[in-house]
C-alpha positions as a Markdown table, in Angstrom:
| # | Residue | x | y | z |
|---|---|---|---|---|
| 1 | Met | 118.9 | 106.9 | 74.7 |
| 2 | Ile | 121.7 | 106.1 | 77.0 |
| 3 | Val | 120.9 | 109.4 | 78.8 |
| 4 | Asn | 117.3 | 108.4 | 79.4 |
| 5 | Arg | 118.4 | 104.8 | 80.7 |
| 6 | Leu | 120.9 | 106.5 | 83.1 |
| 7 | Ala | 118.3 | 108.9 | 84.4 |
| 8 | Trp | 116.0 | 106.2 | 85.0 |
| 9 | Ile | 118.7 | 104.1 | 86.9 |
| 10 | Thr | 119.5 | 107.2 | 89.0 |
| 11 | Leu | 115.9 | 108.0 | 89.8 |
| 12 | Ile | 115.3 | 104.3 | 90.6 |
| 13 | Ser | 118.3 | 104.2 | 92.8 |
| 14 | Leu | 117.5 | 107.4 | 94.6 |
| 15 | Ile | 114.0 | 106.0 | 95.4 |
| 16 | Ile | 115.4 | 102.8 | 96.7 |
| 17 | Leu | 118.0 | 104.8 | 98.8 |
| 18 | Val | 115.0 | 107.0 | 100.6 |
| 19 | Val | 113.1 | 103.7 | 101.5 |
| 20 | Val | 116.4 | 102.2 | 102.8 |
| 21 | Gly | 117.2 | 105.5 | 104.6 |
| 22 | Ala | 113.7 | 105.5 | 106.1 |
| 23 | Thr | 114.2 | 101.8 | 107.4 |
| 24 | Val | 117.2 | 103.0 | 109.0 |
| 25 | Arg | 115.5 | 105.9 | 110.8 |
| 26 | Val | 112.5 | 103.9 | 112.0 |
| 27 | Thr | 114.7 | 101.1 | 113.3 |
| 28 | Gly | 116.8 | 103.4 | 115.3 |
| 29 | Ser | 119.9 | 102.3 | 113.1 |
| 30 | Gly | 121.0 | 105.8 | 112.2 |
| 31 | Leu | 124.1 | 105.4 | 114.4 |
| 32 | Gly | 124.7 | 101.7 | 113.8 |
| 33 | Cys | 128.0 | 102.6 | 112.1 |
| 34 | Pro | 129.3 | 105.5 | 114.5 |
| 35 | Asp | 132.0 | 106.5 | 112.1 |
| 36 | Trp | 132.5 | 107.4 | 108.5 |
| 37 | Pro | 133.6 | 106.2 | 105.9 |
| 38 | Thr | 134.6 | 103.1 | 108.1 |
| 39 | Cys | 132.1 | 101.1 | 110.2 |
| 40 | Trp | 133.3 | 100.5 | 113.7 |
| 41 | Gly | 136.7 | 101.1 | 112.2 |
| 42 | Cys | 136.3 | 98.4 | 109.6 |
| 43 | Leu | 135.9 | 98.5 | 105.8 |
| 44 | Ile | 133.5 | 95.6 | 106.1 |
| 45 | Pro | 131.2 | 95.9 | 109.3 |
| 46 | Pro | 131.7 | 93.3 | 112.2 |
| 47 | Thr | 129.3 | 90.8 | 113.2 |
| 48 | His | 130.3 | 90.3 | 116.5 |
| 49 | Val | 131.7 | 92.5 | 119.1 |
| 50 | Asp | 134.9 | 90.6 | 119.6 |
| 51 | Gln | 135.9 | 91.7 | 115.9 |
| 52 | Ile | 135.9 | 95.4 | 116.9 |
| 53 | Asp | 139.2 | 97.1 | 117.7 |
| 54 | Val | 138.3 | 99.7 | 120.2 |
| 55 | Asp | 141.7 | 101.5 | 119.6 |
| 56 | Lys | 140.8 | 102.3 | 116.0 |
| 57 | Leu | 137.8 | 104.3 | 117.3 |
| 58 | Asp | 137.5 | 107.8 | 118.4 |
| 59 | Leu | 136.3 | 107.7 | 122.1 |
| 60 | Glu | 136.2 | 111.5 | 122.1 |
| 61 | Lys | 133.5 | 111.4 | 119.4 |
| 62 | Phe | 131.2 | 109.1 | 121.4 |
| 63 | Lys | 131.7 | 111.6 | 124.3 |
| 64 | Arg | 130.7 | 114.5 | 122.3 |
| 65 | His | 127.5 | 112.5 | 121.1 |
| 66 | Ala | 126.8 | 111.8 | 124.7 |
| 67 | Val | 126.8 | 115.5 | 125.6 |
| 68 | Lys | 124.4 | 116.3 | 122.8 |
| 69 | Lys | 122.0 | 113.6 | 124.2 |
| 70 | Gly | 122.5 | 114.7 | 127.8 |
| 71 | Ile | 124.6 | 112.1 | 129.1 |
| 72 | Asp | 127.5 | 112.5 | 131.1 |
| 73 | Pro | 130.7 | 112.0 | 128.8 |
| 74 | Asp | 132.6 | 110.6 | 131.8 |
| 75 | Thr | 130.3 | 107.5 | 131.8 |
| 76 | Ile | 131.8 | 106.9 | 128.1 |
| 77 | Thr | 134.5 | 104.2 | 128.2 |
| 78 | Arg | 135.6 | 101.3 | 125.9 |
| 79 | Glu | 133.3 | 98.9 | 127.7 |
| 80 | Thr | 130.2 | 101.1 | 127.2 |
| 81 | Val | 131.2 | 101.8 | 123.5 |
| 82 | Leu | 131.5 | 97.9 | 122.9 |
| 83 | Asp | 128.0 | 97.5 | 124.8 |
| 84 | Ser | 126.4 | 99.7 | 122.3 |
| 85 | Phe | 127.3 | 97.7 | 119.4 |
| 86 | Asp | 124.2 | 96.1 | 117.8 |
| 87 | Pro | 125.0 | 94.0 | 114.8 |
| 88 | Val | 121.5 | 94.4 | 113.3 |
| 89 | His | 121.6 | 98.2 | 113.4 |
| 90 | Thr | 125.2 | 98.2 | 112.0 |
| 91 | Trp | 124.3 | 96.1 | 109.0 |
| 92 | Ile | 121.2 | 98.1 | 108.4 |
| 93 | Glu | 123.2 | 101.3 | 108.3 |
| 94 | Phe | 125.9 | 99.8 | 106.3 |
| 95 | Gly | 123.1 | 98.7 | 103.8 |
| 96 | Asn | 122.2 | 102.2 | 103.4 |
| 97 | Arg | 125.6 | 103.1 | 102.5 |
| 98 | Leu | 125.9 | 100.5 | 100.0 |
| 99 | Thr | 122.7 | 101.4 | 98.2 |
| 100 | Ser | 124.1 | 104.7 | 97.7 |
| 101 | Leu | 126.8 | 103.5 | 95.4 |
| 102 | Pro | 124.5 | 102.7 | 92.4 |
| 103 | Leu | 123.2 | 106.3 | 92.8 |
| 104 | Gly | 126.7 | 107.7 | 92.9 |
| 105 | Ile | 128.0 | 105.7 | 90.0 |
| 106 | Ser | 124.8 | 106.5 | 87.7 |
| 107 | Ser | 124.7 | 110.0 | 88.4 |
| 108 | Leu | 128.4 | 110.5 | 87.5 |
| 109 | Leu | 127.9 | 108.7 | 84.3 |
| 110 | Leu | 124.7 | 110.7 | 83.5 |
| 111 | Ala | 126.8 | 113.9 | 83.9 |
| 112 | Phe | 129.3 | 112.8 | 81.4 |
| 113 | Phe | 127.0 | 111.4 | 78.9 |
| 114 | Ser | 124.7 | 114.3 | 79.2 |
| 115 | Phe | 126.7 | 115.9 | 76.6 |
| 116 | Thr | 125.5 | 113.2 | 73.9 |
| 117 | Ala | 121.9 | 114.3 | 74.3 |
| 118 | Lys | 120.2 | 115.2 | 71.1 |
| 119 | Arg | 117.1 | 117.1 | 72.4 |
| 120 | His | 117.2 | 119.7 | 75.1 |
| 121 | Arg | 121.0 | 119.3 | 75.3 |
| 122 | Gly | 121.6 | 122.4 | 77.4 |
| 123 | Trp | 118.8 | 121.7 | 80.0 |
| 124 | Ile | 119.9 | 117.9 | 80.2 |
| 125 | Ile | 123.5 | 119.1 | 80.8 |
| 126 | Leu | 122.6 | 121.5 | 83.5 |
| 127 | Leu | 120.3 | 119.3 | 85.4 |
| 128 | Ser | 122.7 | 116.4 | 85.2 |
| 129 | Trp | 125.6 | 118.1 | 86.6 |
| 130 | Leu | 123.4 | 119.8 | 89.1 |
| 131 | Gly | 122.1 | 116.2 | 90.1 |
| 132 | Leu | 125.6 | 115.1 | 90.6 |
| 133 | Ile | 126.6 | 118.1 | 92.9 |
| 134 | Asp | 123.3 | 117.3 | 94.7 |
| 135 | Val | 124.3 | 113.6 | 95.2 |
| 136 | Ile | 127.9 | 114.8 | 96.4 |
| 137 | Gly | 126.4 | 117.3 | 98.7 |
| 138 | Asn | 124.1 | 114.6 | 100.1 |
| 139 | Ala | 126.7 | 112.2 | 100.6 |
| 140 | Leu | 128.7 | 114.7 | 102.7 |
| 141 | Met | 125.5 | 115.5 | 104.4 |
| 142 | Gly | 125.0 | 111.9 | 105.4 |
| 143 | Ala | 128.6 | 111.9 | 106.8 |
| 144 | Leu | 127.5 | 115.1 | 108.7 |
| 145 | Val | 124.4 | 113.3 | 109.9 |
| 146 | Val | 126.5 | 110.5 | 111.7 |
| 147 | Arg | 129.0 | 112.9 | 112.9 |
| 148 | Ser | 126.4 | 115.4 | 114.3 |
| 149 | Gly | 124.8 | 112.5 | 116.3 |
| 150 | Leu | 121.7 | 112.6 | 114.0 |
| 151 | Gln | 121.1 | 116.3 | 114.8 |
| 152 | Pro | 117.5 | 116.9 | 113.7 |
| 153 | Gly | 117.8 | 119.9 | 111.4 |
| 154 | Ile | 120.5 | 118.2 | 109.3 |
| 155 | Ile | 118.3 | 115.2 | 108.8 |
| 156 | Thr | 115.6 | 117.3 | 107.3 |
| 157 | Leu | 117.9 | 119.1 | 104.9 |
| 158 | His | 119.2 | 115.8 | 104.0 |
| 159 | Met | 115.7 | 114.8 | 103.0 |
| 160 | Gly | 115.1 | 117.9 | 101.2 |
| 161 | Leu | 118.2 | 117.5 | 99.0 |
| 162 | Ala | 116.7 | 114.0 | 98.0 |
| 163 | Phe | 113.3 | 115.4 | 97.1 |
| 164 | Leu | 115.1 | 118.0 | 95.0 |
| 165 | Leu | 117.1 | 115.5 | 93.2 |
| 166 | Ile | 114.0 | 113.4 | 92.5 |
| 167 | Ser | 112.6 | 116.5 | 90.6 |
| 168 | Met | 115.8 | 116.9 | 88.7 |
| 169 | Met | 116.2 | 113.3 | 87.7 |
| 170 | Val | 112.4 | 113.1 | 86.6 |
| 171 | Ser | 113.1 | 116.2 | 84.4 |
| 172 | Val | 116.1 | 114.5 | 82.7 |
| 173 | Val | 114.0 | 111.3 | 82.3 |
| 174 | Phe | 111.1 | 113.2 | 80.6 |
| 175 | Leu | 113.4 | 115.6 | 78.4 |
| 176 | Ser | 115.5 | 112.8 | 77.1 |
| 177 | Arg | 112.6 | 110.6 | 76.2 |
| 178 | Pro | 111.4 | 109.8 | 72.8 |
| 179 | Ile | 108.5 | 112.0 | 71.8 |
| 180 | Asp | 105.3 | 110.2 | 72.0 |
| 181 | Ala | 103.5 | 112.0 | 69.0 |
| 182 | Ala | 99.9 | 110.8 | 70.0 |
| 183 | Ala | 100.4 | 112.2 | 73.6 |
| 184 | Ala | 102.0 | 115.5 | 72.4 |
| 185 | Ser | 99.4 | 116.2 | 69.9 |
| 186 | Ser | 96.6 | 115.7 | 72.5 |
| 187 | Lys | 94.0 | 118.7 | 72.5 |
| 188 | Ile | 93.3 | 120.7 | 75.6 |
| 189 | Asp | 92.0 | 124.2 | 76.0 |
| 190 | Pro | 94.8 | 126.6 | 76.7 |
| 191 | Lys | 92.8 | 128.1 | 79.8 |
| 192 | Leu | 92.2 | 124.8 | 81.3 |
| 193 | Lys | 95.8 | 123.8 | 80.7 |
| 194 | Lys | 96.8 | 127.0 | 82.6 |
| 195 | Gln | 94.6 | 126.2 | 85.4 |
| 196 | Leu | 95.6 | 122.5 | 85.6 |
| 197 | Leu | 99.3 | 123.6 | 85.6 |
| 198 | Phe | 98.8 | 125.9 | 88.5 |
| 199 | Val | 96.7 | 123.5 | 90.6 |
| 200 | Ser | 99.5 | 120.8 | 89.9 |
| 201 | Ile | 102.3 | 123.0 | 90.7 |
| 202 | Leu | 100.5 | 123.9 | 94.0 |
| 203 | Phe | 99.8 | 120.3 | 94.7 |
| 204 | Phe | 103.8 | 119.6 | 94.2 |
| 205 | Ala | 104.7 | 122.4 | 96.6 |
| 206 | Phe | 102.1 | 121.3 | 99.2 |
| 207 | Leu | 103.6 | 117.7 | 99.0 |
| 208 | Phe | 107.2 | 119.0 | 99.0 |
| 209 | Cys | 106.3 | 121.1 | 102.5 |
| 210 | Glu | 104.2 | 118.0 | 103.6 |
| 211 | Gly | 107.2 | 115.7 | 103.1 |
| 212 | Leu | 109.7 | 118.0 | 105.1 |
| 213 | Met | 107.2 | 118.2 | 107.8 |
| 214 | Gly | 106.8 | 114.6 | 107.8 |
| 215 | Ser | 110.6 | 114.2 | 108.4 |
| 216 | Gln | 110.5 | 116.6 | 111.3 |
| 217 | Leu | 107.9 | 114.6 | 112.8 |
| 218 | Arg | 109.8 | 111.3 | 112.3 |
| 219 | Glu | 112.6 | 113.2 | 114.0 |
| 220 | Gln | 110.4 | 113.7 | 116.9 |
| 221 | Thr | 109.5 | 110.3 | 116.9 |
| 222 | Asp | 113.1 | 109.3 | 116.9 |
| 223 | Glu | 113.7 | 111.7 | 119.8 |
| 224 | Phe | 110.5 | 110.2 | 121.6 |
| 225 | Ala | 111.8 | 106.7 | 121.3 |
| 226 | Lys | 114.6 | 107.5 | 123.3 |
| 227 | Val | 112.5 | 108.5 | 126.3 |
| 228 | Ala | 109.6 | 106.3 | 125.9 |
| 229 | Asp | 110.5 | 104.3 | 128.9 |
| 230 | Gly | 109.1 | 101.1 | 127.6 |
| 231 | Leu | 105.8 | 102.7 | 126.4 |
| 232 | Ala | 104.3 | 100.4 | 123.7 |
| 233 | Arg | 104.4 | 102.0 | 120.2 |
| 234 | Asp | 100.5 | 101.9 | 120.0 |
| 235 | Gln | 100.7 | 104.5 | 122.7 |
| 236 | Trp | 103.1 | 106.9 | 120.9 |
| 237 | Ala | 100.6 | 108.4 | 118.7 |
| 238 | Asp | 98.8 | 110.0 | 121.5 |
| 239 | Lys | 102.0 | 111.7 | 122.6 |
| 240 | Leu | 103.1 | 112.5 | 119.3 |
| 241 | Gly | 99.6 | 114.1 | 118.5 |
| 242 | Glu | 100.2 | 116.5 | 121.2 |
| 243 | Thr | 103.0 | 118.4 | 119.1 |
| 244 | Trp | 102.3 | 121.3 | 117.0 |
| 245 | Ile | 104.0 | 119.6 | 114.0 |
| 246 | Tyr | 101.8 | 116.6 | 114.1 |
| 247 | Lys | 98.7 | 119.0 | 114.0 |
| 248 | Val | 100.0 | 120.9 | 111.1 |
| 249 | His | 101.1 | 117.8 | 109.1 |
| 250 | Arg | 97.6 | 116.1 | 109.7 |
| 251 | Ser | 95.6 | 119.1 | 108.9 |
| 252 | Phe | 97.8 | 119.9 | 105.8 |
| 253 | Ser | 97.2 | 116.7 | 104.3 |
| 254 | Trp | 93.7 | 117.7 | 103.3 |
| 255 | Ser | 95.2 | 120.4 | 101.0 |
| 256 | Leu | 96.7 | 117.4 | 99.0 |
| 257 | Leu | 93.5 | 115.6 | 98.8 |
| 258 | Ile | 91.5 | 118.7 | 97.7 |
| 259 | Thr | 94.0 | 119.7 | 95.0 |
| 260 | Ala | 94.8 | 116.0 | 93.8 |
| 261 | Gly | 91.0 | 115.6 | 93.6 |
| 262 | Leu | 90.5 | 118.5 | 91.5 |
| 263 | Ile | 93.3 | 117.6 | 89.0 |
| 264 | Phe | 91.5 | 114.1 | 88.6 |
| 265 | Tyr | 88.0 | 116.0 | 88.2 |
| 266 | Trp | 89.1 | 118.3 | 85.7 |
| 267 | Val | 91.1 | 115.9 | 83.5 |
| 268 | Lys | 88.3 | 113.4 | 83.6 |
| 269 | Lys | 85.3 | 115.7 | 83.2 |
| 270 | Lys | 86.9 | 118.4 | 80.8 |
| 271 | Thr | 89.4 | 116.8 | 78.7 |
| 272 | Gln | 89.8 | 113.7 | 76.7 |
| 273 | Leu | 93.3 | 113.1 | 78.0 |
| 274 | Gln | 94.1 | 109.4 | 78.5 |
| 275 | Leu | 96.9 | 109.9 | 80.9 |
| 276 | Pro | 97.8 | 107.8 | 84.2 |
| 277 | Glu | 99.2 | 110.4 | 86.3 |
| 278 | Pro | 96.1 | 112.0 | 87.7 |
| 279 | Lys | 94.6 | 108.8 | 88.7 |
| 280 | Leu | 97.9 | 107.7 | 90.3 |
| 281 | Ile | 98.3 | 110.9 | 92.2 |
| 282 | Leu | 94.8 | 110.6 | 93.7 |
| 283 | Ala | 95.3 | 107.0 | 94.5 |
| 284 | Met | 98.4 | 107.5 | 96.3 |
| 285 | Val | 97.2 | 110.6 | 98.3 |
| 286 | Val | 94.2 | 108.4 | 99.5 |
| 287 | Ser | 96.7 | 105.6 | 100.5 |
| 288 | Met | 98.9 | 107.8 | 102.2 |
| 289 | Met | 96.1 | 109.5 | 104.1 |
| 290 | Phe | 95.1 | 105.8 | 105.0 |
| 291 | Met | 98.5 | 105.1 | 106.3 |
| 292 | Gly | 98.4 | 108.3 | 108.3 |
| 293 | Ile | 95.2 | 107.1 | 110.0 |
| 294 | Ile | 96.8 | 103.7 | 110.9 |
| 295 | Leu | 100.0 | 105.5 | 112.4 |
| 296 | Ala | 97.7 | 108.2 | 114.3 |
| 297 | His | 94.9 | 105.9 | 115.7 |
| 298 | Ile | 96.4 | 102.5 | 115.8 |
| 299 | Ser | 100.0 | 102.2 | 116.2 |
| 300 | Val | 103.3 | 103.6 | 114.8 |
| 301 | Tyr | 104.2 | 100.5 | 112.8 |
| 302 | Gln | 107.6 | 100.7 | 111.5 |
| 303 | Val | 106.6 | 99.0 | 108.2 |
| 304 | Val | 104.0 | 101.7 | 107.8 |
| 305 | Gln | 106.3 | 104.5 | 108.3 |
| 306 | Val | 108.8 | 103.2 | 105.7 |
| 307 | Leu | 105.8 | 102.7 | 103.1 |
| 308 | His | 104.6 | 106.4 | 104.0 |
| 309 | Val | 108.3 | 107.8 | 103.2 |
| 310 | Gly | 108.7 | 105.6 | 100.0 |
| 311 | Met | 105.3 | 106.6 | 98.5 |
| 312 | Thr | 106.1 | 110.3 | 99.2 |
| 313 | Ala | 109.2 | 109.9 | 97.0 |
| 314 | Val | 107.2 | 107.9 | 94.3 |
| 315 | Leu | 104.4 | 110.6 | 94.5 |
| 316 | Leu | 107.0 | 113.5 | 94.0 |
| 317 | Ala | 108.2 | 111.8 | 90.8 |
| 318 | Val | 104.8 | 111.1 | 89.4 |
| 319 | Thr | 103.5 | 114.7 | 90.1 |
| 320 | Trp | 106.5 | 116.3 | 88.6 |
| 321 | His | 106.4 | 114.2 | 85.5 |
| 322 | Trp | 102.7 | 115.1 | 85.4 |
| 323 | Ile | 103.6 | 118.8 | 85.4 |
| 324 | Met | 106.3 | 118.4 | 82.7 |
| 325 | Arg | 103.8 | 116.4 | 80.5 |
| 326 | Leu | 101.0 | 118.7 | 81.0 |
| 327 | Tyr | 103.3 | 121.6 | 80.1 |
| 328 | Ser | 104.5 | 119.9 | 76.8 |
| 329 | Leu | 101.0 | 119.2 | 75.5 |
| 330 | Gly | 100.9 | 121.0 | 72.2 |
| 331 | Val | 104.6 | 122.0 | 72.5 |
| 332 | Asp | 106.3 | 118.7 | 71.5 |
| 333 | Ala | 104.0 | 118.5 | 68.8 |
| 334 | Lys | 105.5 | 121.4 | 67.1 |
| 335 | Gln | 109.0 | 119.8 | 67.5 |
| 336 | Ser | 108.1 | 116.2 | 66.2 |
């Protein structure tokens, strides 16, 4: 039972971290703490520029970041570094670091307590330890994101590892749950089950790719924000709509709607299953497409961007849970 609870804590902590990370991205706070593991040379971030000891900062690092942004490194001085300090951005980024602590602690505990699992012990041990490795790798990746000056490719990889961890934690949650005998013994035609599994896995693959493309699109939004020259956010969409990644991301969303609709229709019309996932999946896809319309045709609202990312993480979790539950139908009945 403790394994299931720790897996839930890890999963929820991860989704919260994804939402907070998205907030960091859309507010442009990614370099609010320009160093790691300290923040402006302090263990507790400063709230005022007078609290910063410039001698503790690596000015060469600021110059390297400037070169990557096309800025003359000779313009980087103690004074310009201090001028770049923004307490709001600093504390948003520090909040992101703080929210990573529950994830790290719970994933570590889960890995050790995984040996106490009674059912599916081998899988739970493997997934729990792979999850811990993912958490450590993503933490190091987070440091690399800061040190690289928010290099785009690294940011997308950072998100991809988070998506992978969501799938692993959902697997541990499902495998360590008490068996629901009623659900496990639900009747479903074997041929239809195979078809539903195929379409559901296809939907998950589409969603994973769409999430990574969305991350790349947000990277372009970040880059565009640097050269927007005062252009209002409601005018950003027209500029971003000219990029190929936006066009692919927008068109690809229809594959999600079609496959989600097919899952919902087959379950409702061809089975007696009373499970919530098909409805949730379709409802979230429609909601995300509605958010996409707002971002594309009204304005690139920051709150909508954050909700869009957060719902992607939740949808990934729900979809993978649905796949595992669908696969287990009739299987768990033999074990109960």
